[in-house]
C-alpha positions in Angstrom: -12.3 10.8 6.3 -12.5 9.9 10.0 -13.6 6.4 10.9 -16.9 7.8 12.4 -17.8 9.5 9.2 -17.7 6.3 7.2 -20.8 4.1 6.9 -20.7 0.6 8.4 -19.7 -1.1 5.2 -16.8 1.3 4.6 -15.8 1.0 8.2 -15.6 -2.8 7.9 -13.5 -2.6 4.7 -11.1 -0.1 6.4 -11.0 -2.2 9.6 -10.2 -5.3 7.6 -7.3 -3.6 5.9 -6.0 -2.4 9.2 -6.2 -5.8 10.8 -4.8 -7.6 7.8 -1.8 -5.2 7.7 -1.1 -6.0 11.4 -2.1 -9.7 11.7 -2.3 -11.1 8.2 -5.4 -12.6 6.5 -5.4 -16.0 8.4 -5.5 -14.3 11.8 -8.1 -11.7 10.9 -11.6 -13.0 11.8 -14.9 -11.6 10.6 -16.0 -11.0 14.2 -12.8 -9.1 14.9 -13.4 -6.9 11.9 -17.0 -6.1 13.0 -15.8 -5.3 16.5 -12.9 -3.1 15.2 -15.4 -1.2 12.9 -18.0 -0.9 15.6 -20.5 -2.6 13.4 -23.1 -5.2 14.3 -22.0 -8.7 13.5 -25.2 -9.4 11.6 -24.2 -6.7 9.1 -21.3 -8.7 7.8 -23.5 -11.2 6.0 -25.6 -8.3 4.7 -22.7 -6.3 3.3 -20.4 -9.2 2.4 -22.5 -12.2 1.2 -19.3 -13.6 -0.2 -17.9 -13.9 3.3 -14.3 -13.4 4.3 -13.1 -13.8 0.8 -15.2 -10.9 -0.4 -14.2 -8.7 2.6 -10.4 -9.5 2.1 -10.6 -8.7 -1.6 -12.4 -5.4 -0.9 -9.9 -4.5 1.8 -7.0 -5.2 -0.7 -8.8 -3.0 -3.3 -9.1 -0.2 -0.8 -5.4 -0.5 0.1 -4.4 -0.3 -3.5 -6.5 2.8 -4.1 -5.2 4.4 -0.9 -1.6 3.8 -2.0 -2.3 5.1 -5.5 -4.1 8.2 -4.2 -1.1 9.0 -1.9 1.1 9.6 -4.9 -0.5 13.1 -5.6 -0.1 14.0 -2.0 3.6 13.0 -1.9 4.2 15.1 -5.0 2.5 18.1 -3.5 4.9 17.9 -0.5 7.9 18.4 -2.8 9.1 21.9 -3.8 10.4 20.5 -7.0 9.2 17.0 -7.9 11.9 14.5 -8.8 11.8 10.7 -9.0 14.0 10.4 -6.0 11.9 12.9 -4.1 8.8 10.9 -4.8 10.4 7.7 -3.7 11.8 9.4 -0.6 8.2 10.5 0.3 6.8 7.0 -0.3 9.5 5.6 2.1 9.0 8.4 4.6 5.4 7.4 5.1 6.7 4.1 6.5 9.8 5.4 8.4 7.5 7.9 10.2 5.0 5.3 11.1 7.6 2.9 12.4 9.5 5.5 14.4 6.2 6.8 15.9 4.2 3.7 16.5 6.5 0.7 16.2 6.7 -2.1 13.6 3.4 -3.9 14.0 1.8 -2.9 10.6 2.8 -3.8 7.1 1.2 -3.5 3.7 -2.2 -5.2 3.6 -1.8 -6.0 -0.1 1.5 -7.8 0.7 0.0 -9.7 3.6 -2.9 -10.9 1.5 -0.5 -11.9 -1.2 1.5 -14.1 1.2 -1.5 -15.5 3.1 -4.1 -16.1 0.4 -3.1 -15.4 -3.2 -1.9 -18.9 -3.9 -5.0 -20.6 -2.5 -7.7 -18.2 -3.4 -7.8 -17.1 -7.1 -10.1 -14.1 -6.5 -7.6 -12.8 -3.9 -4.7 -13.3 -6.3 -6.6 -11.2 -8.8 -7.5 -8.6 -6.2 -3.9 -8.2 -5.1 -2.6 -8.1 -8.7 -5.2 -5.3 -9.4 -4.2 -3.5 -6.2 -0.6 -3.4 -7.2 -1.6 -2.2 -10.6 -3.8 0.6 -9.0 -0.7 1.7 -7.1 1.8 1.3 -9.9 -0.1 3.3 -12.5 0.0 6.7 -10.7 3.6 6.2 -9.8 4.5 5.5 -13.4 2.4 8.5 -14.5 4.2 10.8 -12.1 7.6 9.5 -13.3 6.6 10.2 -16.9 5.5 13.7 -15.9 8.9 14.2 -14.5 10.7 13.3 -17.7 11.1 9.6 -17.4 10.5 8.1 -20.9 7.1 6.4 -21.0 8.7 3.0 -21.9 10.7 3.1 -18.7 8.2 4.7 -16.3 6.2 1.6 -15.7 9.3 -0.6 -15.1 10.8 1.9 -12.7 7.5 2.2 -10.8 7.6 -1.5 -10.4 11.1 -1.3 -9.1 10.2 1.4 -6.6 7.2 -0.5 -5.2 9.1 -3.8 -5.1 12.0 -2.2 -3.3 9.6 -0.5 -0.8 7.7 -3.7 -0.1 10.9 -5.6 0.5 12.3 -2.9 2.7 9.0 -2.9 4.8 9.4 -6.6 5.4 13.1 -6.3 6.4 12.3 -3.3 8.6 9.6 -5.2 10.5 11.9 -8.2 10.9 14.8 -6.1 12.1 12.7 -3.6 14.1 14.8 -0.9 12.4 14.2 1.5 9.5 17.7 0.8 8.1 16.4 -1.1 5.0 13.9 1.7 4.2 16.5 4.5 4.4 18.9 2.4 2.4 16.6 1.8 -0.6 15.7 5.5 -0.7 19.4 6.5 -0.7 20.5 3.9 -3.2 17.7 4.0 -5.7 17.4 7.8 -5.7 20.3 8.5 -8.1 19.2 5.7 -10.5 15.6 7.1 -10.6 16.8 10.7 -11.2 19.2 9.6 -13.9 16.2 8.2 -15.8 14.5 11.5 -16.0 15.4 13.7 -19.0 15.1 17.3 -18.2 13.6 19.5 -21.0 16.2 21.9 -22.2 
């Protein structure tokens, strides 16, 4: 959905996620969010009576849903879905962005975790829920590809953890090396966990 097709509330949540992924929570101000969203400043209090905390938590929730919803799209891009293929698509989203637009943006859920999760309990809960919202469809996809149910959740956690760490390293190094490395090294392990039906 294009930015202009969203209502003012949705635009502000989306804008908050985009600014948090670039600048972190501490450096993202409410006025900046309103300006980025093209929304009147007065609408912030109307839509987010809980202030910045509410807006950050909703932006984190949006990001978790976005990541979770991308799993089906990644699978659709594969001729034959495999665990390594899914992970390669998850990584490719980031390598493509970094090669096209530079290394300014990261994951808004990770940024909120680092900036606010320790000091703001509601944000800690929001980021934990967002990671769960992302992990669940990855685990479901792995199970559908033959990974035993008891391992699917654990491997989904490994995939997301490796991806998040590689994003941080890629931003620090201004190089996609860490991303391509985790895809290459984890791929065989992920595929080995899938039992093909005979």
